[in-house]
N, C-alpha and C positions, 0 to 999 in steps of 0.2 A: 748583875748576876745573883740569883737567890735560888735556894732549893725549892723544888715543888713537891716535897715528899707529902706535905699535907693536902695538896691538891690532887695527889695520885688517886686517892680512893674516890674523890669526885669524878675524876677522868674515867676511872675503871666502871664505876657504877652507871655512869652516862653512857658508857659503851653499848649496854643492853638496849637502851632507848635508840642510839644511832643506828644499831643493827636493824631493829624493829621498824623504825621510821625512815631509815635511809636506803643507801643503795645495796646494802648486804641483806636484804630481806630474808631470803630463803636460808641463810646460815645462823639465824638468830638463836636457835636452841643448840647448835653444835659449837659454834665459837662464841661462847658466852664471855661476859665481862669477868666473871670469877675465875674462869679458866685462864684467861690472858694474865690476870693479876698473879695468879700462882706461879706462872713460868717466866714472868718477866724478871730479867737479870737485875740484881741490886745496883749494878752501874747504870742501868737504864732508869731506875727509879730516882736516884739521887742526881738529878739534872736540873738546869735552870727551866724556867718556864718557856715551853715551846708550843708551837701550833702543831707540829708533826709529833704527837706522843707515839710511844711504841705501839699502841693499840691501833691508832689511826694509820700508822705507817705499814702495819701488817696488812690491814684492810685494803689500803691503796695498792700494795704490792700483790695482793690477791687479785684485785681488778685487772692489774697488769697481765697477770698469768692467764686469766681466762679470756680477755678481750683480744681481738684480732690485731689492734694497734697496741704493740708492746712498749711503746716510747714512754719515757717518764713525763714528757709534756702532756700526753693524753691523761695520764693518772693525776698530775696536778691540776688540770682543767676539770677533771671530774670532781675532785675535791672542791675546787672553787664553785662549781654548779651546786653541790650539796650544801655549801655554806650559805649561797644566795637563796636557795629554796626554804631555808630556815630563818630568813631575814637577818643574816649576819653579813659582814663586810666580806667580799672575796679574798682569798689569799693571793699573793703574788704570783704571776705566771711564770716566774723563774723557777727552775728545777733545782737549783743548788741547795736549797733547805731540805728538799725531800730526799736528795741523794745522800746528803749528810746524815740524814736520819736513818735511811737504810743502812749505812755504814755502821752506825751505833747499835743497831740491832744485834743481840747475841744469836750466835748460830744455835746454841744449844736450846734456847727458847723455841725457835722454829722447829727444830728436830722433836721436841717434847710435844708440840701441839700436833705435828703430823702423826707422830707414833700414837699418842693417846686417842686421836680421832679414829685412826685405822683400827687400833686394837679394840675399842668399844663396838664399832659396827661388826668386826669379826666375831666378837663374843656373843653378841646379840643375834647371830644369824639363826634363822629358824630350823628346826629339825628337817623340815621338807627341802630346804635349800642344800642339805649336806649329801655326800655321796655314802650311802649305806650308814648314815649316822656319823661319819667320820670327817673331819675337816681335811680339805685338799689344799696343799700350798704349792703354787707354781713358782719355779725358779728359772730365771733366763737372765741374759745380759744384752746390753746394746751400747752404743756410743753416742756422743753429742760433741759439736765442735763450738769454739768460743771465739772472740775477737783475737786477732793476732797481735798481742802485746808482749814485751819482754817479760812482764810478770807471769802472764799465763804460759808463756812458752817455758819458763823455768820449772813451773810445777806440773804441766801437762804438756810435755813437748810434742811436736807434730811427728808423724812417721818419717822414718829415715829415707823413705823412697821419694819424698817431696824435698825440692829444693829450698833453701832458706828464703823466706820472704815471699813464697808462693803458697805455702800451705797454711793451715789453722791448727792451733792447738787442740788435742782431742783428749776427751775424758771417757774412761770405760765405766759403765754403770751395771751393776748386778742388783735385781731386786726380787722380793719375795711377795707374791700376790696371793689373795684368797680366791680360790676358784668360785666359791658361792656368790661372793659379793663383788668381786673385782677390786677390793680395797688392796692398796700397797701397804704391806706390814713392816718392812725394813728395806733399806737400801745402803749400798756399800759402793764406793767410787774409788777409782785408782787411775794410774797412767795407762795409756794405750798399750804400751809395751815396757817390759822390764821384768826383773826378778820379783815374783809374787805378785804380779799385776794381772794375771789371767782370770778367766771367769771362774775357774775352779778354786783359785787361792782367795778371791774375794768372797765367793760363796761360802767358803769354810768359816769366814769371820761371821756369817749370819746364822750359823746352825744353833745358836742359843735361842733363836726365835722359835725353834721346833720343840714341841712337847710330847710326851708319850701319848701316842694314839693318832698323831698326825700322819698323813701320807704325803711325800714328797713327789712331785710330778715334773719331770724334766726330760731333756733330750739326750742324745748320744754324748754330749760333751761332759756329762756328769756321771756316765756310766763307767766307774772305775772301782776297783776292790776296796781302796782305802775310804773313799767317799761313802760307799755303801756300808762298810764296817762301822764307820763313825757314826752314822745314822743309826744303825742297829743298836749300838751302845746307848743310845738316847731313847730307845723304844719307838722309834720312827720307822714306818715302813716306806718303800720307795717304788716307783713305777718308772723306769727309764727304757729308752730304746737302746738296743745293744750297739756297742761301739763297733765301728766298721773293722777295726784292726783284730777283734777277737772272733776266732773261728768258732762255727756252731755245727753240731752233729746231733741230730735228733734220734740217732741210733744208740746213743750213750744215755746213761743215767736212769732214773725211775720213770718209766713212762705213765702219763696221767690221761693221755688222749692223743688224738691226732695233732701233730705239731704242738704238743704240750708235755713237757717233762721237767724233772727235777735234777739238777746237777751240783756238783761241789767245785767251788772255786778255791784254790789254795792261795795263801798269802804269799805275794811276790817279795822280792827283796826290798829292803828299807830304802825308800826315796831320799834324796838329799835334803828336801825341805821338812822332813819329819824327824824329830829327835827320838832317841832309843826309848826312852820311857814310853812315849805315846806309841811307838811301833810295838813294843812288847805287850803293851794293854790290849792291842786288838786280837781278836781270834785268830788262830792258824788256818781255819777253813770257814767258808760260808756256803750254807745249802740255799740256793737259789732256784726260782722257777723261771724257765724260758718258755716263751710262748710265741709261735708264729702266727701272724695275722696276714690275711690276704685281702688286697684292696682292688676293687674294680676300676678300670680305667676307661675312658670314652674314646681313646684314641684308637684307629684301625691299624694297629702295629703290624699286622700281616701284610698289609699292602705298602709298608714303608721300606726305607732302606734297612740295611743289616744293623747299623749302629743304631737307629731308632728302635729296632726290635729289642736290642739289649737294654736300653733305657726304659722301654715299657715294661720289660719283664721285672727289672729291678724295682720299679715303682709298684708292682702288683703285690709285693709281699715285704713285711718287716717284722723284726723279732723283738719282743718286748722282754726285759729282765726285772723281775719284781721279787720282793720278800713275802708277798702275799701267797702262801704256799698251798692253802687249801682250796681245790677246785670245785668243791660243793659251795662253800662260802663265796668265793669270787670266781665266777665262771670266765671262760675264755671270751665270750660276748661282753661281759662286764669290763674286762681289761680293754677290749677294743673300743668300747664307747667312751671309757675313761681317757685312753690316750689320744683319742680324737679331740677331747676337751683341752689337750695341752695347747692347741693353737690359740686359746683365749688369751695366753700371756702375750703373744705377738700382737694381738689386737689391743691389748692393754698398753703396751709400749707405744703402738701407733697412736692411741688416744693421747699419750703424754707428749710424743714428738710432733705429731702432725696437727691434731685438734688443739692442743695447748701451745703448740709452737716451741717445745723444748729442744727441738733438734739443733736449733742455732741459738745458743745463749748470748746474752748481750753484755754482760758485765765485764770490766776490763781488768779486774784483779782476781786472783785465785779465791781469796776469802769471800768476795761478793759472788763469785761464780758458785761456791758451794752454798750460799745462802739462797741463790737464785734457784738453784735445782731442788732445794728442800721446800722452798715456797711453792714451786710446781707440784711437788709431792703433797703439800697441804691442801693446795687448790684441788688437786686430783681426788683427794680422799674427801673432801668437803662435798664436791659434786657427786661422788659414789655414795656417801651416806644419805644425801638427799634422794638419790635413786633408790637406795634401800628402803627408805621410808615410804616413797611412793609405791614400791612393789609390795610392801608389807600391807599397805591399806588397800590395794586393788587386787590382791590375791595372785601377784605374778612372781616370777623369778627375777632377780636383779639383772641377770644377763640377757633377759628378754627386752630390756629397754635400751634405747639408743643413747649413748653417751654424748654425742654430739647434739643430739635432740635436747637433752637435759641442758647442756651448755647454752644453747639458743634461747632455751625458755628462760633461764636465769638471767641471761643478758637482756632479754626482752622486757622483764620486769624490773630491771635494775634501777632505772630512773623513776619508778612509780612509787610514790609515797603514800602512805595511809596512816590512820589513827590506830592506836592500840585496840580499839573496838572493832575494827575491821580487819586486824591483822589476821585473826584466825581464819576468817572466810577467804581471804586472799591467799593464804598459805595453802589452804585445802584446794583451791583452783589451780595453784601452780602445781601441786603434786598430781592433780588429775591430768593436766596437760603433759607433765613429764611421763606419766604412766601411758598416756595415749601414743608416745613416740616408741613404737615397737621395732624391733629388729627383725628383718625377715629371715626365716628359715630357709637357707639354701644349702642343703648337704651336697657334698661332692662338687662344690662350685670349683670351676677351673677358668682361669683367665691368663692371657699371655702377659709376660712382664715386659711390656712395651706400651708407648704412649703414641696417640695420633697427632696431637698438635706439636708443630716443630718449634724449638726454642730460637730466640733471636740469633741471627748469624754474626755474633760478635767474636773476634778472635779471643783465644784463652791468653792469659798472662804467662809469658815465659821468663820475664825479668820482674823484680820488685817494683811495686807502683812508683815509688819515689825516684827510681832511675828513669823510668819512663816519662814521668812528669818533667824530670830535668832536660830530657832530650826534647820534649815538646816545647819547652821555653827557649831552646836554642834553635828551634825551627827544623830540627832534624826529622827525617822520615822514619817512622817506626818499622 
């Protein structure tokens, strides 16, 4: 056992060469050795000589996040191949050392890398990418499941509707995304159910990410008086869909146009989750703008049953609540186009959960689960940063580029090595291929929420697996 503090500078400095000449070619300028050195925890620095340094461990975990094979064995074999290509002896195929290295990583270091990467891309967004010169931040929530272990169940218990041993621990996630670049700026996580564990409560912990001049775009779940008032206090405008429990009457208020008026919302009674000081600091009333938008549907509702007529009529219109009060500066059509863009946050979560496979986490302890979530956020932001660079060089919008196409391109070039002399040319070709992966413009696309392919006809578990295995060993019929 001896400390490798003197070797750390060599390890960190060589990281840039590893990124340029190794498997992480496209992330060389974003995840540099200097950046990793600044965020590495002192406990990670003062350690004995190890093959899996913090920098190598982060890079291998990023490979896991992007690759379709999420196993630790695949990451270890990727590292062994990387060593062999450089004329070095391969590492052991056992995964224990790599798993221990992941456990040694500090959560704060991974969080700082993800946040800094996202913030830099967000701040460097071109003016043409913004909405009327203002940054739009999307907020929404989702969930993810993890292995059914006692440790995970203690921190993130499964829903009460599931029997013990038949469900999975579930975590609730609320994220803040940049509409222009798709970058995730911040993330909050909590239990699926419990006091102050809802999307609103978790989102309030992220309001520090908003600065004066920002515009928050979200769905009906965030359209409450107190959330709007707290955002107005910070100088932040908001665009929400009206909550279904609030009544609307366009005959009242100051009329601005057809289906467009100003109304006054009075402050409700103090909720239990808010203290008196915060409650008294909020204004007694808010002047808001309500806009009714109509959407065309392709269904022949007139030839359907009565219940389908009501559903089609409901889907043809929606009401938007906003603090953007000037109808000359922000027209009704502007709000219509802006709220249509809210769907991008659903696609961003789909990229995280489906493309990167974060819907089913793999770690068996809560601490590693939190690290795994933030590693996926770092991988997501690194891919988005590469897409933003490709969009800037080819005069495109980042949202016009396919996220999955970018991941496929990065993985295709993952095992290709090159010298420093050829690196710039290879990087240019990678960005050109990424820019060529365009997303088709399909406005008003409608698809049924159903699949054609049938699943395997296996029965569902109605008892814990260990009980059923014990019955099988006794030769009992299930």
